[in-house]
N, CA, C and O of each residue as an XYZ file, in Angstrom:
288
protein
N       3.562     18.845    -12.008
C       3.329     18.316    -13.354
C       1.837     18.555    -13.715
O       0.955     18.521    -12.856
N       1.611     18.785    -14.962
C       0.245     19.018    -15.421
C      -0.080     18.010    -16.421
O       0.737     17.762    -17.308
N      -1.284     17.362    -16.355
C      -1.741     16.398    -17.361
C      -3.134     16.755    -17.764
O      -3.807     17.500    -17.051
N      -3.592     16.255    -18.872
C      -4.981     16.491    -19.259
C      -5.626     15.117    -19.271
O      -5.146     14.147    -19.859
N      -6.798     15.113    -18.544
C      -7.559     13.801    -18.494
C      -9.012     14.175    -19.004
O      -9.605     15.191    -18.641
N      -9.480     13.299    -19.827
C     -10.809     13.401    -20.367
C     -11.780     12.513    -19.633
O     -11.666     11.289    -19.694
N     -12.702     13.083    -18.964
C     -13.731     12.401    -18.260
C     -15.024     13.007    -18.542
O     -15.077     14.221    -18.741
N     -16.113     12.256    -18.581
C     -17.380     12.879    -18.873
C     -17.973     13.417    -17.608
O     -17.416     13.192    -16.534
N     -19.046     14.097    -17.682
C     -19.668     14.716    -16.481
C     -20.057     13.707    -15.444
O     -19.873     13.946    -14.250
N     -20.592     12.580    -15.867
C     -21.011     11.521    -14.945
C     -19.826     10.954    -14.197
O     -19.948     10.688    -13.002
N     -18.707     10.759    -14.823
C     -17.547     10.214    -14.178
C     -17.032     11.250    -13.189
O     -16.775     10.843    -12.056
N     -16.852     12.501    -13.463
C     -16.477     13.512    -12.577
C     -17.396     13.540    -11.381
O     -16.938     13.626    -10.241
N     -18.785     13.462    -11.650
C     -19.688     13.559    -10.530
C     -19.572     12.402     -9.586
O     -19.735     12.568     -8.378
N     -19.279     11.171    -10.135
C     -19.126      9.958     -9.280
C     -17.815     10.040     -8.443
O     -17.742      9.593     -7.299
N     -16.777     10.649     -9.103
C     -15.458     10.722     -8.359
C     -15.603     11.751     -7.133
O     -15.131     11.527     -6.018
N     -16.279     12.847     -7.465
C     -16.523     13.802     -6.462
C     -17.382     13.343     -5.288
O     -17.195     13.772     -4.149
N     -18.363     12.426     -5.613
C     -19.276     11.911     -4.690
C     -18.385     10.854     -3.829
O     -18.357     10.872     -2.598
N     -17.699      9.980     -4.592
C     -16.926      8.961     -3.625
C     -15.849      9.590     -2.933
O     -15.546      9.079     -1.855
N     -15.183     10.621     -3.328
C     -14.038     11.165     -2.587
C     -14.649     12.220     -1.560
O     -13.938     12.637     -0.646
N     -15.916     12.636     -1.702
C     -16.562     13.616     -0.883
C     -15.839     14.910     -0.970
O     -15.666     15.574      0.052
N     -15.366     15.346     -2.237
C     -14.672     16.578     -2.428
C     -15.420     17.265     -3.554
O     -15.886     16.645     -4.509
N     -15.516     18.634     -3.386
C     -16.311     19.479     -4.324
C     -15.382     19.840     -5.496
O     -15.840     19.913     -6.636
N     -14.046     20.075     -5.224
C     -13.122     20.513     -6.180
C     -12.730     19.343     -7.112
O     -12.253     18.310     -6.644
N     -12.939     19.519     -8.455
C     -12.606     18.415     -9.383
C     -11.191     17.981     -9.323
O     -10.905     16.785     -9.271
N     -10.339     18.876     -9.328
C      -8.878     18.595     -9.264
C      -8.511     17.790     -8.021
O      -7.847     16.757     -8.112
N      -8.929     18.252     -6.916
C      -8.642     17.435     -5.719
C      -9.247     16.152     -5.749
O      -8.606     15.174     -5.366
N     -10.446     16.047     -6.174
C     -11.283     14.776     -6.282
C     -10.512     13.784     -7.198
O     -10.407     12.605     -6.858
N     -10.020     14.202     -8.249
C      -9.355     13.302     -9.207
C      -7.973     12.919     -8.676
O      -7.511     11.801     -8.903
N      -7.323     13.824     -7.983
C      -5.971     13.586     -7.443
C      -6.184     12.464     -6.316
O      -5.437     11.487     -6.274
N      -7.173     12.633     -5.460
C      -7.370     11.790     -4.379
C      -7.779     10.402     -4.848
O      -7.397      9.395     -4.252
N      -8.598     10.359     -5.975
C      -9.033      9.005     -6.565
C      -7.828      8.350     -7.119
O      -7.694      7.133     -6.986
N      -6.896      9.105     -7.764
C      -5.725      8.392     -8.293
C      -4.872      7.843     -7.170
O      -4.489      6.674     -7.175
N      -4.576      8.716     -6.192
C      -3.837      8.162     -5.132
C      -4.417      6.994     -4.384
O      -3.659      6.123     -3.957
N      -5.702      6.923     -4.200
C      -6.440      5.812     -3.713
C      -6.293      4.614     -4.466
O      -6.098      3.528     -3.921
N      -6.391      4.785     -5.853
C      -6.273      3.626     -6.845
C      -4.895      3.058     -6.674
O      -4.793      1.832     -6.716
N      -3.768      3.825     -6.478
C      -2.509      3.400     -6.413
C      -2.298      2.668     -5.031
O      -1.616      1.647     -4.938
N      -2.851      3.188     -4.104
C      -2.849      2.507     -2.790
C      -3.568      1.140     -2.787
O      -3.011      0.199     -2.221
N      -4.732      0.970     -3.363
C      -5.501     -0.267     -3.614
C      -4.608     -1.214     -4.451
O      -4.424     -2.371     -4.074
N      -4.075     -0.749     -5.538
C      -3.329     -1.634     -6.427
C      -2.135     -2.280     -5.695
O      -1.818     -3.453     -5.888
N      -1.474     -1.440     -4.826
C      -0.316     -1.962     -3.970
C      -0.868     -2.999     -2.958
O      -0.212     -4.019     -2.745
N      -1.994     -2.792     -2.352
C      -2.583     -3.702     -1.449
C      -2.940     -5.063     -2.053
O      -2.752     -6.124     -1.458
N      -3.504     -4.949     -3.359
C      -3.764     -6.161     -4.091
C      -2.527     -6.926     -4.341
O      -2.510     -8.137     -4.118
N      -1.517     -6.319     -4.777
C      -0.237     -6.923     -4.946
C       0.361     -7.718     -3.736
O       0.882     -8.831     -3.818
N       0.198     -6.941     -2.554
C       0.678     -7.551     -1.366
C      -0.143     -8.812     -1.018
O       0.369     -9.840     -0.575
N      -1.495     -8.641     -1.263
C      -2.346     -9.822     -0.965
C      -2.018    -10.992     -1.843
O      -1.997    -12.127     -1.368
N      -1.754    -10.753     -3.139
C      -1.468    -11.900     -4.035
C      -0.102    -12.526     -3.592
O       0.079    -13.726     -3.800
N       0.814    -11.811     -3.024
C       2.060    -12.242     -2.601
C       1.948    -13.068     -1.247
O       2.841    -13.851     -0.925
N       0.889    -12.877     -0.516
C       0.644    -13.525      0.698
C       0.744    -15.049      0.574
O       0.032    -15.631     -0.244
N       1.633    -15.741      1.386
C       1.780    -17.135      1.456
C       2.717    -17.655      0.302
O       2.874    -18.864      0.130
N       3.311    -16.743     -0.453
C       4.178    -17.138     -1.506
C       5.640    -16.788     -1.339
O       6.440    -16.845     -2.273
N       5.961    -16.412     -0.073
C       7.259    -15.987      0.304
C       8.075    -17.125      0.851
O       7.663    -17.753      1.826
N       9.251    -17.425      0.247
C      10.029    -18.465      0.706
C      10.987    -18.056      1.686
O      11.608    -17.007      1.512
N      11.188    -18.813      2.762
C      12.182    -18.421      3.845
C      12.782    -19.604      4.332
O      12.244    -20.695      4.140
N      13.921    -19.477      4.986
C      14.680    -20.543      5.448
C      14.173    -20.722      7.004
O      14.049    -19.758      7.761
N      13.911    -22.016      7.363
C      13.518    -22.287      8.742
C      14.789    -22.387      9.547
O      15.131    -23.479     10.000
N      15.432    -21.408      9.727
C      16.772    -21.312     10.579
C      16.599    -20.393     11.774
O      17.577    -19.861     12.299
N      15.415    -20.213     12.185
C      15.163    -19.234     13.402
C      15.860    -19.754     14.604
O      16.351    -18.963     15.409
N      15.932    -21.032     14.771
C      16.487    -21.513     16.101
C      18.014    -21.218     16.008
O      18.609    -20.802     17.002
N      18.630    -21.421     14.868
C      20.092    -21.137     14.806
C      20.390    -19.580     14.965
O      21.348    -19.145     15.604
N      19.487    -18.826     14.329
C      19.646    -17.307     14.472
C      19.340    -16.941     15.962
O      19.993    -16.004     16.422
N      18.472    -17.532     16.738
C      18.164    -17.150     18.022
C      19.373    -17.622     18.906
O      19.742    -16.868     19.806
N      19.984    -18.762     18.720
C      21.101    -19.099     19.455
C      22.297    -18.107     19.252
O      23.024    -17.736     20.174
N      22.419    -17.724     17.960
C      23.491    -16.706     17.738
C      23.243    -15.351     18.439
O      24.184    -14.735     18.939
N      22.057    -14.921     18.473
C      21.559    -13.736     19.007
C      21.730    -13.896     20.527
O      22.271    -12.974     21.138
N      21.342    -14.915     21.142
C      21.437    -15.068     22.583
C      22.997    -15.183     22.990
O      23.368    -14.757     24.084
N      23.792    -15.703     22.185
C      25.195    -15.764     22.440
C      25.805    -14.349     22.468
O      26.759    -14.117     23.210
N      25.256    -13.369     21.651
C      25.832    -12.109     21.628
C      25.401    -11.329     22.749
O      26.140    -10.402     23.083
N      24.296    -11.536     23.423
C      23.776    -10.809     24.490
C      24.234    -11.325     25.914
O      24.175    -12.523     26.189
N      24.668    -10.425     26.762
C      25.053    -10.823     28.040
C      23.891    -10.546     29.043
O      23.453     -9.411     29.229
N      23.460    -11.564     29.625
C      22.309    -11.312     30.653
C      22.924    -11.146     31.949
O      23.948    -11.750     32.270
N      22.256    -10.260     32.768
C      22.801    -10.101     34.146
C      22.607    -11.399     34.967
O      21.565    -12.048     34.877
N      23.575    -11.741     35.723
C      23.460    -12.888     36.558
C      22.820    -12.625     37.919
O      22.671    -13.548     38.720
């Protein structure tokens, strides 16, 4: 896929410096991928501690142990 991005010289220079890549296309691609990675990490961090779960681990453990035959 091809897209056109309008960035000024300073922005391109900063992206190349931060990505440590000399090729503009590779640098912008890497910067975009890194942005997406960081955005996903921020979403995960925001969800931390907000996940509801049932405290039924003892019941599940009993069921699991009942299914497994241990050697005598």
